[in-house]
Structures are given as structure tokens and as C-alpha cells.
N, C-alpha and C positions, 0 to 999 in steps of 0.2 A: 717380679722385681724384688721378691723377698727371699730369694734363694741364695743370697751372699753367704759364704761360709764364714764361720768364726774360727780364727786360728790364734791361739794365745802364744805360739812360739815366735813372737814378733821381733825380729832382728832389726827391722827398719819401719817402725810405726810413723804415721803421718797424720796429724790432726788438722782438720779443715773446718773453718767457719765461714758462713756466707750470710749476707744480709743486704736489704734495701735494693732489691732487684725488681720489685713489682711496682704497680701504679694503680690509681683509682680506676683507670680505664681497662685494666686487664693484667695478665700474667700472674704468677705466683712463685714465691721463693721456693716453696716445697716442690713445685713442678720442675723448676730448674735443677733442684737437687735430684729429683728422680731421673731426669734426662742424663745428668752427669754420672750418676751411679750406674745407669745402663751402659754408658760408654766405657766407664772404668771396668765394669764387669766383662765387656767384650774384649778388653785388653788383658784379661786374666787377673786383674787386681782383686784383692779380697777386702771385704768390710768386716771390721771387728765390732760386733754388736750392732743394734739397730741405729739408724740415723736418729738425730735428735731435733725436735722442734721446740724452740724456746720463745715464749711470748715475753715481750718486754713491757716497759711502763705504758699502760694504756692511755695515759694522759700526757705523753711526751708531745710537745707542740709540733714537732717536725716529723712525726712518724709516718710510715707509709700505711697502707690500708689496714692490715692486721697486726702490724708491728711484731712480726714473727721472724726470727732468724733460725738458720739450721746449721747443724755441724755433724760431722762423722769422723770415724778413725779408720784409716786404711792400714793394712798390713802388707808391706812391700819387701821384695826380695833383695833389692840392691839400691845403691844411691842413684843409679841410672833410672830405675823405676820411679823413684821419688821425683826426679827431675821431669820425667815424662808425665807423671800424674799432675804435677803442678801446671805444666804447660797446657794440658787438656782442660783442666778446671778453669784456668784463667781465660783461655780462648772461648769456652762455652758460656761463661758468665758474660763476657763481652758481647757475644752474639745474641744471647737470649734475654738479657736484661732490657728493660724499657728505657733506654738511655735518652730517648727523645723527650721523655717526661722531665720537666725542670725540677720536680721534687724527688726524682729517683737518683740516688747517688750511691751505687753499689760499693761494697767493701768485702774483701777476703782476708783471712788470716791463715797462716800455716805454722805448724810447730812440728819439727823433726825430733823423734826420740820419745822416751817415756817421760811423763810429767812427774817431777819430784813432789814429795809430800808438801813442802813449803810452797811450791809453785801452785799446787792445787788449792791450798788454803787462800792464797792471794787472789787466784782466779775466782774462787767462790765468793769472796768478799766483794770483788769488783762486779761480778754478775748480779748479786743481790742489790748492789747499789744501782746498777743499770736498770733493774726491774722496778725498783722502788723510788728512784729519784731521777734527776737530770744529770747526765754525764757529758763533759765536753770532750771533743776529739783529742785535744792535747793530753788529757789525762789518760786516754786509751793509748796514745802513742808512747807516752812515758812508761807506762806499765809494760806494754808489749816489748819495748826495747830491753827493759830490765829483765824480763822473763825469757827473752830469746825468741819471740814470735816474729815472723815476717808479715808485714801488712801491705796490701795492695788495694788502692782505691781508684774508682773511676769517677770522673768529674770531681765533685767536692769530697767524695770518698767517706761520707758520713756513716756508711754501712759497716766500717771497721769497728764502730762502737758495739753494735749488736752482734757482729760476727765473733768478736772475742768473748762476749758474754755467753754465746751459745756453746762455746767450748767449755767454759768454766761453770755453767749453771748447775747447782746441786740438784739431785733427783731423789732426795730423801723420801719425798712423796711424789709420785708420778702417775700419769695415766698413759694411754695409748690412743693414737688416732690413726685410722686407716683412711687414706685419701685415694679415691678412684678418680682417674683423669679422663677427660673427654678427647675425642678426635678433634683436631684443630678445625676441621670443617664445620663443627657444630658450635664453636665459640659464639656467644651472643644469642643463640637460639634457646628456646624453652627446653629445660632438662626433662627427659623422658624417663622418669623413675616412678615405678608403680606404687601409689600410696598404700594400697591394701597389703602389699608385700612388706612395706616398712612397718605397718601396724602389727603384722604377724611376726616380724623380726623382733619388734619391741616386746611383744607378748612372751616370746620364747627366751629372750636374752636379758631383759631388764631385771635387776639393776647392774648386771655385769657390763652392760652397755647402758648409756644414758643420754638424755637430751635428744632422743630420736624423734619425738613427737612434741607438739606444742598445742594443747587443747584439742588433741586428736588429729592435727594436721602435721604434715611433714616438716621436720626441722633439720634434716641432714643435708639438704641441698642449699647452697649459697644463692644469693640473689645478684651476683655480679657476673660480668662477662669473662670470668677467669676460667683457667683450664679445669678446675675441680668440678666433677660431676656430683659427688656426694662425699661426706665425711662421716665416719662412725667412730664415736668415742667410747672408750671402755676402760676397764680395770686391768685387763691383761692382753697380751699379744693374741692369744688363742680366742679370746672373747670377741675381739673385733673381726678376726679372720673368719670365725664360724658365723658371725652375723652377716657378713658380706655374702655368704652362700645363700642367704635367705632373701636378699634384695633383688628384685626383678627390674631390669631396665630394657627400654626399647631403642637404644642407640649403642653404638660400639663403645667399649671401654678401652682406652689407649694403654692402660696399665694401672697399677696401684702400688702404693708404698705405705708401710706401717712405721710410724714415728713414736719414739719414746718422748714424752712431752711433760712440761710443767703446767699444762692447761688444767684448769679446774682444781687447783691446789691452794688458792689464796695466797700464793707466794708474793704477790704484789702488795699485800696489806701489812702496814705497820701498826702496832698498838701505840696510840697516843695516850699519855697519862692525863692530859687535859686538852681542852679544845684550842687553847691559845697556841699550842705546839704545832698545830697543823699548818702546812704550807700548800700553795697552789701546785698543781701538776703532780701531786703525790696521793697515795691511797691509804686509808686508815681504818682502824677499828677504834671507836671512841664511845664512851658513855656520856649520857646527859639526860636532862630533864626537859620534858616538852614545855615550851613556853606558851604556845598559842594553839588554837584550833587550826587544823590544816585548811588551806584555801585552794580553790581550783582557779588557775589563771588561764589566759588565752592559749589555746592549743591543747587543753585538757591536762596540763601538768599540775600536779599536786605539791604544794609548798607548805613547809612548817619550820619552826625554829626550835633547836634544843640549846640548853645552856648548862654551864657549870660554874664554879667559883672563879674561873679564869676568863670566861667570855662566852660567846654564843656563835652558832653557825646555822645558816640556812640549809635545810635539806630538801631534796627534790626527788619525787618519783615522776619521771617524765612519761609522756604519753605512750611511747613504745612498751612500757612495762605493764600496760593493759590492766588486768584484774588486781595486780599488786597494788595499784592505786586505791582500789576500794578498801584494802586493809588499812592503808595509810590514812585514808580519810576518817577512820574510826578512832584514831588515837586522840588524846585529849590532854589539855594542860595538867601537868603533875605526873604524867606517866613517866616512868624511868625506862630508858631505852639504851640498848647498845646498837650502834649503827655501823654499817660496813659500806665503804664506797670511796670515791675519788673526788678531789677538789679540782674543779675546772677553772677556767680563765676568770670567771666572775666571782669566784670564792665560794660557790655553792657546792655542797656535797652531794654528788650523784649517787643515789642509793643503789646498792646491789642486794642487800638484804638487811633485815633488822631483827633484833631480839627484844621483845617486850619483857622486861624484868619484873616490873610491878605496874598495876593499873591503879590510877587515882579514882577516887569517888567523884562521880559527876552528878550534879543536881539540876532540877528544873523547878522554877517557881510558877505555881499554877493558882488559878482562882480557888477559893475554898468551896467545900461541898455544903449544900443546904441540908437542913434537917430531914427533908424528904428524900435525900439520897442523890439528887442531881447536882451537877457542877454548876455553880453560879456564874453569872456574866456581869461585866462591869456596868454600873448604872450611870457612868459618866465620870469625868475627871473630878476627883475629890468627893464623889457621892457614894462610894462604897460599891456594893454588889446587889444584884437582884436575881432571884431564881426564876428561870424561864418556865418552870413547871407550875409551882404553887404561888409564885408572885412575891414570896416573902423577901424582905430587904435586910441588908446588913450594912451598918455604917462604917465598919472598919475597912481600911484599904489594904491590909496585910495579906500577903499571898502565902500559900502553903509550899514548904520546901519538900520536894519529892526526889528521892534517889532514883537515878535512871539505871536500869540494868544494862551493863556493857555487853554487847554481843561478841566482841573480840576477846581473845584469851591470851594469856602469857605464852611465850614461846617464840620460835623462829618463823620468819616469813621471808620469802625470796621472790625475785623477779622471774618471769617465765623463761624457758629456754631461748625463745626468739630474741629476748632482750638481754641475755646473760653475756657478760664479758668473757673472753677466752679464759682468763685466769680465775674467774670467780668460781668458788667451790660450791657445787649444788648440795642441798641439804641431804640428798640420798647418799652422799659420800661421807657423811658424818661431820660433826663440828668439834 
């Protein structure tokens, strides 16, 4: 599926964007893209460059499972081929999308010809807005009409929002993902991917590929009944392709496709100058001072609050972040942090990673030492202290202020691969 030719003598280019075809119960927009590209290849059509997988706002309230849209550019020989390609794509989306799911509302966009520089600028701005904020369908329709895009929607057609963003998303920083697909007969069954081969692949290819393992266990296989057998993420096309050769499976691979993607680039994050600027359903980088000691609430989630001169925000390391919570539990009032994450429905910032900028001094108040060298015990309320060794008494009720050695250090800390959002940039890629 990766032997599409690239031909830059494009007299008749066609840009295609697709979104919102999957559901929580199955299917995958990338798989639909893969099937469509196979069909177009059989018709003799050429793909210009790799297909693109664009992850959108992870906190969009009405997103589908992974909130990922796809796009690609075809090189066609005539207007008739453009017409034929559109007809094929529309028909296949209608056939493959999970239209019976009430939350699935597919959308497609087409653009014929070369994108002008100003069009690219407007598409870039729109894509960034879609990845970072909430876009209404009317705004998409208005821009598409202005720029000359055709929009096609099924049911409510909300997918046109992401489809247009997938065409315009900047790839200044980008990664690659190789997705291997299952035989439909195996959908919903346990994936037969050899763990030791994945460990060996990671040993040979990391950090050119990353997020292959999580605490020694396999992280490349999804846990949903979707068509994806596994996905390998990496820095280059060749890195993920070579890594695939090292992975052993015990079930048929229907095919694979390598996407250029905005995954793991932190493209969703906006820098907030102060806490009061932040809004629900958006993702931020913001600095603050820890207000209180973290607390563990029901479910194993760790909660604390940071503040600045403009206000405060509650931060959460949820149970799926596992050992990351142990780091969070060690922060203390007065610590200066830079936090990375998104604001959910309740206004809590869901942590993706943190930078501890400075550590505050933490003290503990303890009973004084006796002259004999032992720590004294309370003799009762208002009665001072008594040494459990020599029996000597002390009338004073004052305690000794002792500085506690902090085990945590300044620097960056992140959630594990199993809890990492598609867009969140792992530390191995740099900050």
C-alpha cells in the first residue's frame, strides 16, 4: 500500500479530506483511507506524497474515538479522472463509514488545482484553530466557499470540519505512523502480536521509533475492536517501515499504510500568559505556584491546585497515568511548575506532563532531642516532653523545625505511553 508513485508534473491535482467515519464500536478513518487508496491505485491514479493523519482537539465534546482526520493529494491526468476519483471516494465513504452510529457524521472535502499561497495561509490558521479550539460547521462552510473547496456531508456532516483541517494542517514538526490492518474476520478478537519481537524492535529502533513499550509491555496494539492490528510511531518513513520488519504476528495482515502526521508534536497546546485566560475544551501550557499538597481521591486520581496573580486551576493526574501520579504526589506548596494539559468539562486541567521549575523548602515540626540523644515524647497536653530513655523532662512545648529532603528533582516529567494523548509530545522528542 505504500508504493504509490510521486509525480510533480501535476496538471490536475485533487486534494481530499475525510473525517468522522468511525465509532466507539469499531471502524477507523485511517482504514477507510487505506481501502480508498487501494481502489484508486487499481484505477491507475497516483498519490503525491504520503497520506496525512491529522489529530484534532482532544477535548472537542462531540469528537469520535481518536478525533483523527485524513487527507491526501492525487495527481490525475484529466478532468474525467477527477470526476471518477470523486465518485469512487464518495461511494466508498458511504459504504464503509459507520453511519448507523448516531455520533458518526462523516464529511469529505475536495479541492481541484494547486493551492495558492494565501489559501495555504488561511487553511493553516483554520487547521490550528480546529486543533486548539472549538469550530462550528458554519465557519467551515464559509471558509470552504471562499477558498473554492467542495464539501460533502453524510447525516449531520460534522466531519467536514476535520476534513478541511486535515488538508490545511501545518507539518512544520511531524512524525510518521505505520498502521497495519487486520483481516475483517479477526475484528474483536485478541491481537496476535509477539511481545518479545516488539521488545527487540524497540531495542533496535528506539528512539527513531517511540512509544512501543509501556513499562516493558506492548503499547503498539490498540484495545478496541477496530481494524488496526498495530501502529508504529517514529521520526521518519524508513524508521517505521524498518521497524515493521522486526515485528512478528500470528494472524494475517490485510495491509499497511504509512501516514505523515501531527501526532506527538504538542500542536494542540497554547501558551497561556495567565491562568484566567484558559477556557474549557482547550489545551494549554501555563506556569503557576502549587497551592496545596496533592490529595488522592476515589479512583486513585491525584489532585492539586496551582495559582498565579490572576486565579487558580485544579490539576489532575488521573489513574491511567500510573507511576506519573507518584511524581505528582511529591510536589508541595510553593513549588513553581509549568503544566501541560487540557481543560475538561469540570474545569480541571488534565495533566500530560509537568516541568518542575523550582522546589520549595518543606519543613516538619518534631519533638526535641533529649541531652542523652534520644527523641523526646509528649508528656501530655501542656506538660512538655519526657525522654523515653533517661526519663528527663522538659517543660517547653516548642517543637524543632526540621527541613525535609525532597526526593523529587527539578525537570520534566510525563505520563506513560499508554496514557499519552495522540498529540502530546514525548520527552524523547525534545522540548
